[in-house]
N, C-alpha and C positions, 0 to 999 in steps of 0.2 A: 411746074418745077416742084421737086420734093421739098418738104418742110425741113428747115435747118434748125439745129439745136446745138448750142455751144456749151461745153462744160463750164460750170460756174461754181463758186463757193457759197452761193446763196442757199437758204434753207428751203425746204419743201413748203409751198403755200398751203394754207388750210382749205382753199377752194378747189384743190386738185381732186378730181373725181377718180374713184376706183370702180372697176366694173362690178355690177351687182352680183354676178355669178361667180366671182373669184372665191377662192378658198378662205381668204382672210375675212371677207365680209360674212360669209356663211358661218364661219367659226365664231366670230364675235357675237353675232346675233343669236345663234343657237345656245350660247352659254347662259343667256338671260332667261329668267322665268317670264311667264306670260304677263303678270301684272307689272313687272319691272320694264318689260319691253314696251308695253302700251304707254307707261309713264314717260319713257324715253322718247317715243314717237311724238307725244304731245309737246314735249320740250322742243323737238325739232320744228314743230309747227307754230311755235311762238313767234310773235312779230319781230322780236329782237334777234332771232336766228335765221331770218329769211335770206340774208345775204350769203350765208354759208350752208344752209340746209334747205334749199328750195325744192319742193316736190314738183312733179310733172302734172300740170293742170290742163284742162280743156277750156280754152279761152273763148271758143266759138260754140255756142249751144247747138247750132244746126249742123255741126260736123258729125257725120255718121260713120267715120272710119273705125271707131272702136265699138260698133254694135256687137260684133262677134267676140269681143275681148272678154276674157273671164273676169278680169278686174277692170271695169270701165273707169275712166278718169272722171274726177269731179270738176266742177266749174269754179270753185272758190275755196279759199282756205277755211272759211267758216263751215262749209259743208264737210270738209275733210276732218276738221276737229270734232264735229258732231258724230261723224262715223266712228272715229276711234274712241270717243267718249262712250258711245253706245256699246262698243265692244268690251268695255270694262265691266259693264253690268250683265253681259251675256256669258254663259259658260262656253268654253272652247279650249282648243289646244294652242300651244305655242307655234306649231307649224302653220296654223292659219295666219297668224300675224306676220311671221317671217315671209311667207309666200306673198302676202299682200304688199309688204314693203319691197321685196326684191323684184317681183314680177308685175307690180302695179304702180304704186305712187312714186317709187324711186327706181324705176326700171332703167333709167339712163345712168345710174351709178350713184354711189354715196361718196361724199367728200371725206377728206382726212379728218376734218373737224367732227363729223358725225361718228366716224370710227373711234376717235378719241373719247367722245362722250359715251359710247357704248362700252368701251374698255373701262372707263372710270366708274360707270354704273355697276359693272360686275365687281369691281374692287370695293365699292360701298356695300354691295349686297353680301360679299364674302370677304370680310376684313382680314381673315387669316390666309388668304390665297398667296401672299407674297412674303418672302423672308427679307427682313431689313437688317442692315448693319449700321451702327451709329459711329460717326466720325466727329472728331473735335477739330474746330478751325483754330489754328494757332499761328501767331504772327512770327515771322522770321526776323532775326536781327539784321541791322544794316551792316554790310561788309566794311571792315576797317582797312582792308588792303586789297590789292588786285588779286592776290592768291585766294583770299576768302570769297571774292566775287566770282571767280571761276569755279570754285568747288560748290558742294551742296551747302545750302544755307543752314544756319543754326537756329534752333527754336528759341524764342525769347519767352522763357517760362514765367517771367514776372509781368509780362504785358497782359492787360485786361481789355485790349482793344478788340472790338468786333467790327468786321467790315460792313460798310453800308451796302444794302441790297436793293437794287432797282431792277424789276423784271426785264424790261426792254434792254437796258444796258448789259445786264448779265447774259442775256441770250446773244447779243451782238458779240460780246467778248468770247463766249463759249463757242460760237460758230467759227470764229477765227482760229480756234485751236483744233478744229476738226479737219481732217484731210480733204482735199478737193474731190476725191473719188468716193466720198461718203456723204450722203445727204440725210438730213434729220428733220422731223416735224416736231415742233414743240407746242405744248398746250398746258396752260396753267389752270388750276382749279382749287377751290377752297372747300374742304369738308365742313358740314354744318356742326358737327359735334366735336371737332378737334381743332386746337389752336395752332394750326400749321398751314403752309401753302404747298400744294402738290404740283410738281412739274413732271409731265409725261413726255418722254423722248422716244420717238419712233424712228429707228435707224434703218436706212436702206442703202445697200451697197450699189450705188449708181452715181455717175458723174453729172447727171442732169437733174434739174428741178422742174421739168415739164412732163407732159404726158408720156414721153419716151421712157421715163423711169418706172412707169406703172404698167404691168402686164394687162393686156386687154384681149377680147375675143374677136376684135374686128380685123385681125390679120396684121396689125401694125407690129413692127418689131420693137421689142422692149429690151432694154439694156440690163435688166435685173429680174429677179423673181422674188415673190414673197417668202419663199422657202429660205432665203438668205436675209431675212429681216428679223429684228429683235426690238423689244420694248424695255425701257428702263424708267424707273420712277425715282425721283429725288424729292425728299420732304424737307422743307425749311421751317423749323419750329419758330414761333414768335419769341423774340427777345432771348435767344439761346445761342451759345457759341458752338452748337452741334448741328449736324445735318444727318439725315438718314438716306441711305442708298439701297435700293432693292436689287435683288438678283435679276438678271436679264431673262425675259420671256421670249422664247424662240417659237416662231411660227412653224418652221420645218421640224422634221423628225430627228435630225442629226445636228450636231454642233461641231464645227471645225475650229482649228487653231486661229485662223484669220477672223473667225466669228467672235472669239473671245477678245481679240485685240481691239475690236470696235468698241466694246464696253470699256476697256482699259483706257482708250483714248478719251472717252467722255469723262471718266473718273479723274484722270490726270489733268484734264482741262478745267475742272471745277475750281480748284484754288487759283489757277491763273486767271480765270474769269472774275473772281472776287478781288484780285489784287489790283493795286494802282501803282503809279510811279512812286518809288521810295516807301512803299507800303505793301510788302509781299506776305502771302499767307501760304500755309500748307495744311494738309489733312493728316490727322493722326488717328489710327484705329483705337477705339476704346474697348475692344474685346467684348462688345455687347451686341448680340444678335438675337432677334426675336421676330415672330410673325404678328406681334401685337403692337400696333402703333401707340395705343394708349399706355401700354407698359413702358415703352421707350420714352414717352413724354414724362411719365412720372419719375423716371430716373435721370434722363438726360434732356429735360425740358427747360423751361424758363426758371431760373433761380435754383436749379438742382445741381449746382457745381460744388457743393460743400460736403458731399458724401453723407448727408444726414438721413441715412436709411436705417431700416430695422428699428430697434429700440431708440436710436438717436432721433427718430422722427418726431418725438415729443417736443424737442427743442426747436424744430424747424416749422412746426405747424402753427398757423395763425388762425384767428377767427375768420369764418367765411364771410366775405363781404361782396355784395352784389354791386357791380359797377357798370355804368352805361358804356364804358370803353371795353368791356369784356367781349371778345369776338364769339364766344360760345354762350348760347342761351342757358340760363340756370335751370336745373332740373328740380321739380317740386319734391319735397321730402316725402318719404314713404309713410303711410299711416300705420299706427300701431295696431297689430292684429288682435292683441289681447285687451279685453275690456277691464275696467276696474272691478266688476263683479267677479270675473274669473280669477283675477289676482287675489282678491280677498278670500275667495273660496279655496284657493290652493294654500294660503297661509293658515287657514283654520283647520286644514285637514290633519287629523291625528294619525300617527303611525307608531307601531311598537318599537321599543328600543332594541337596536341590533348593533352590538359593538363592532362587528366586522364590517357591516354596511357603513357605519359612521366613519370608520377608519378609511375605507376605500373612497368614500365621498370626500374626505379631507385631502387624501392624496391626489385625487383627480382635480380638486379645486386648486391645490398647490401647483400641479403641473400646468394648469391653465394660466395661473399667475406668472409662472416662469416663462411660458410661451409668450405671454403678453409683454413681459419685460424684455425679452430678446427680439421679438418681431415687431412690437408696437402695434400700430393699426395697419401694417402692411401684411402681405401674404394671406389674404382672405380668399376663399374660394370664389366668392361672387363679386370681387372688386374689378374684374375685367382687365387686370394688369399682369397677367401671368406670362412666363417664359416657358418654352416647350423643351429646351435642352440646355444642360449645363455640363461642360467638360472641364475636369480638373486634373492636373498632374501633380502628384505628391512627390516632393523632393526632400523630405526630412531624412537625416542620417539614421542608419540603423543603430540601435543601442549597442554599446560596447559589451562584448562577451565572447565566450568560446565559439558560439555559433555564428558570429558576425564576420564571416569570411567573405572576401571580395569575389565576385562572380566574373570570370573571364569573358562570359558571353555578353556582358553589359558594359564593356569598356567603350571609351569614345571612338576608338578606331573601328570596333565592330559595328557601332551605331552608324558611323559614316558610310561603311560599306553596305549595311543593310538599307540605309536611306537611298542609296543610288540604284537599288534593285526595285523594279516595279513602280507603279503609280502610288502616290500618297494622297490622302484626302487633305482638305484645307485645315481641318482641326488638328490632324497629326503634324502638319508642317508648323503650325503656330506653337504647338506644344514642344516640338523639337527645338524651335528657336528659343523658347523660354528655357529649355534645359541647357542649351549652349551658353546662354547668359548666366546660368547658375554656375557653370564650370569656371567662368572667369571670376565670379565672386568667390568660389572656393580657393582659387589661387591667391586672391588678394587677402582672404580671411584666414588662411592657414589651415583649412579643413579639406585639403585636396585629397588626403588619404582615406577619408571616411567613405564608407560604402553607402550609397544612396540608391535603393532599389526603385525602379520606375514603376509606380503604381498609378494607373489611370482610372478615374471615376467618371461615369457618364450617367446623368440623371435625365430620365425622359418622363414626359407627362404633359397634360394640358396646363398645369400650373405647378411647376417644380417646387417652389418655395412654400406654397400653400400645402403641398403634400408633406414637406419636411415639418411644417408647423403641426400638422395633424399627428405625425409620428411622435413629436415631442409631447403633445397633449395626451397621447395614448400611452406614454411611458416607454416606447420602444427606443427612442433617442434621448440621451441625457441632455436636457436643455441647459444645464449649468456648465457642463464641460464641453459643449458643442462649440466648434470654432466659429468665428464671426462670418466667414465666407458662406456658411450654410444658411445664414439668415437673409442673404441677398443684399446686405448693406454695402458690399463692395461695388455693386453696380456692374458686374461683368458676367459673362456666360462662358468664357474661355480664359483659363489662367493657370499659372504654376504656383503651388503653395509650398512655402518653406517656413518651418517653425510655427505653423498654424496661421500664417499670414500670406496674403497674395502678394507676389512680387510686383513692385511698381515704384512709384514715387514715394519714398519714405515708408514703403511697406503698406501703403493704403490701396494699391491697385489702380490709382487714378493716373 
C-alpha cells in the first residue's frame, strides 16, 4: 500500500532529512569557508548532536561493499573526528570538504538541524549579511466596552510591562498562528558575543511535515520545492522591550506576492504568541534598521529606552562592572601602544613659533571638543555600532518672502496621484506616511498655508554618524548649529524632521 500522509499543523521536525544533492544543501555549504566548514562538521560529530546529526558509518569491518567508493566510510565516530581534525592542518580547497560531506559521510542526506547550523555559521562569519528592523513590544489597553473589543486595541503608553518569554511556549503559540498549508522549522541559538537569543525560522509552503514536503531524487512526489522557501531570523535581546526581525532570505531567484505573505503571517503572529489572556501586546516599528546587531543593541537593547544617546550618553554611562551573571564574556582592555619614553620625548621636542599653525591647532582642538560634546563617546569608527543608511524627510516651512510661492506640483492631490503610479520603495512609503501626519498637524496648528518643500536626505556609508562626526572635526559641518538628529541620539534611521526635531512622541522620535 502507498504511504499515507495527512495534512497537519505541526512544525517540521529537526530530524527530517534533505537530499544531499539538493540545491539548498549545496548552496548553504558552499557559502562557508574551509575552516568554518570543518569547524561546523566537527560540531556535527559531537556526542551531544548524534541524535540529529548522525553520519553514515560502516559498522561491520569485513564489509567490502565500499572498496570502490571514492570516499570510503569509517567505522567509528572517533576515526571520523580524527579525519576532519587532520584536514584542518592540511591545505586544501572548500570543494574537497563539501564533496566529502555530500558524497561520503552524509550521503544519505542532511537534517534540517544541520542546515540550520550551517546557516547560523554563515551569519556568525558575516554579521552584516542580514538587514534587521527593530520593533518595540507595547501592551494594549483592556477594552472598556464591546465596541472597543471589536476594534483595534489602543496602546497603553504608560505601561512598563514586558511579556514573559519561554521558548517552547512561544513556539507553540506561534505555530498556532501559522496557516495549516505552511510548515516551518524553528531553531534557537545564542551568539557568544551578543546578549540576545536568535530564532531561525525556515518556512516551507507545504501542508505536510513528513518526507513528502521535502524534494528528493528517489522519484517520490514532493508537495513543494525549495525554490518556494524562505528564512527569517528573530532576535530577542536580554531584558529589553524590543525585538529585531530580519528580512526574509529566499532560496529561489524570484519572489512572488504569496511569498511575501508568508513572512507577514509570521510577523503578525509574534505579538499574538507573546500575549496571554487579559494581557495583549502589539509590535510598533521604531524606524530603526541596520545590518549591525551590535549597533541595534547599543540603541534598543537592555536599559536603552531613555534616548540617552550622543552627548547625553555621559549621564547614562556607569562604571564597567564584571558580573558572573553577564551572558557575554568580558573583553580584555587594549594595551597602550605608546611607551612613557616616547611620551616624554614628544613633550621635550622643541619647535619654532608659528602663529598660523598655533591658530589652526587651536581651532582643530576646539572642533574636536565640540564633536565630543555633541556625540559623546558614540559615533567612533572602530566602535562596531555603525548604521549603513539614514533617510530623512525635511518638512520645515519655507521662509516668508517674495520668492516663497507655493508650488502647484507639490500639492497633496498631486502627491496622491503620483503615489498611485508605479511601485514605491519601503523608505518612500514611510516618508509619505510621515508627511501625511504632518498635514494633519498643519491643520491643527494653523500653518496649513505655509509652503513646505519636500527635501529628502539620504546618508550612505559603513558608519553614517561616525562620518558626520569626522566632518564636524574637519570643520565642514558646524557642530554647534547641527541638529540633534545628525548625532544619532534620536535612535532612528528613517524619519521626518520639522523645526529641527524628528516627529514622534513629544518631538523625541521615540
